C-alpha positions as CSV (number, residue, x, y, z in Angstrom):
1,M,98.7,-32.5,-114.9
2,S,100.5,-34.8,-117.2
3,D,100.5,-34.0,-120.9
4,S,99.6,-37.5,-121.9
5,P,96.2,-37.8,-123.7
6,L,93.2,-39.4,-122.0
7,S,92.1,-42.9,-122.9
8,G,88.6,-43.4,-124.0
9,N,87.6,-44.8,-120.7
10,E,89.2,-41.9,-118.8
11,R,87.3,-39.4,-121.0
12,K,84.0,-41.2,-120.3
13,L,84.6,-41.2,-116.6
14,L,85.7,-37.6,-116.6
15,L,82.5,-36.5,-118.5
16,C,80.4,-38.6,-116.1
17,L,81.9,-36.8,-113.1
18,L,81.3,-33.5,-114.9
19,A,77.6,-34.4,-115.1
20,F,77.5,-35.1,-111.4
21,Y,79.3,-31.8,-110.8
22,R,76.7,-30.0,-112.8
23,E,73.8,-31.7,-111.1
24,I,75.0,-31.7,-107.5
25,G,77.7,-29.0,-107.4
26,P,81.4,-28.9,-106.5
27,S,81.0,-31.3,-103.6
28,A,79.7,-34.1,-105.8
29,T,81.5,-37.2,-104.7
30,P,79.7,-40.2,-106.3
31,G,80.5,-43.6,-105.0
32,M,82.2,-46.1,-107.2
33,K,79.3,-48.6,-107.1
34,G,77.3,-48.1,-110.2
35,L,79.6,-45.5,-111.7
36,D,80.6,-48.0,-114.3
37,E,77.1,-48.1,-115.7
38,E,76.7,-44.3,-115.4
39,S,79.9,-43.6,-117.3
40,G,79.7,-46.4,-119.8
41,V,83.0,-47.9,-118.7
42,E,83.1,-51.7,-118.2
43,R,83.4,-52.6,-114.5
44,W,86.7,-54.4,-115.0
45,E,88.1,-51.3,-116.7
46,M,87.2,-48.8,-114.0
47,P,90.3,-49.3,-111.8
48,E,92.5,-48.5,-114.8
49,A,90.5,-45.4,-115.7
50,V,90.4,-44.2,-112.0
51,A,94.2,-44.8,-111.6
52,G,94.9,-42.9,-114.9
53,L,92.8,-39.9,-113.9
54,R,94.3,-39.9,-110.4
55,A,97.9,-40.1,-111.8
56,K,97.1,-37.1,-114.0
57,G,95.7,-35.1,-111.0
58,L,92.2,-34.9,-112.5
59,I,90.3,-36.7,-109.7
60,E,90.5,-37.3,-106.0
61,Y,89.8,-40.8,-104.7
62,W,88.5,-41.9,-101.3
63,E,89.1,-45.6,-100.5
64,L,86.8,-45.7,-97.5
65,Q,83.6,-45.2,-99.4
66,P,85.1,-45.7,-102.2
67,A,84.2,-42.5,-104.1
68,V,85.7,-40.0,-106.6
69,R,85.5,-36.3,-107.2
70,L,86.8,-33.9,-109.9
71,T,89.8,-31.7,-108.9
72,P,89.8,-28.1,-110.2
73,E,92.2,-29.2,-113.0
74,G,89.9,-32.1,-113.8
75,L,87.0,-29.7,-114.1
76,K,88.9,-27.5,-116.5
77,I,89.8,-30.5,-118.7
78,A,86.3,-32.0,-118.6
79,L,84.8,-28.7,-119.8
80,I,87.0,-28.8,-122.9
81,F,85.4,-32.0,-124.2
82,P,82.1,-32.0,-126.1
83,E,79.3,-33.7,-124.3
84,E,78.7,-37.3,-125.2
85,G,76.3,-37.5,-128.1
86,N,77.2,-34.0,-129.2
87,D,80.5,-35.0,-130.9
């Protein structure tokens, strides 16, 4: 993983994926459609957030669906952050 800090949108997306992970389990692979609303990231900002997290090795991305999933490193990082609303 890169040592560069996460942007606000990357953090929001990572925490959203953590919520899916907790609800569904390690195989949670939510589709991109609607993930902007779930995460609180503007639709036009999602590609940048996804690209940033992919470049840092924190998520996997499937173009066919398209869908995303936390990597083991992404899960470790997501667990460090306080839950939204509990800051």
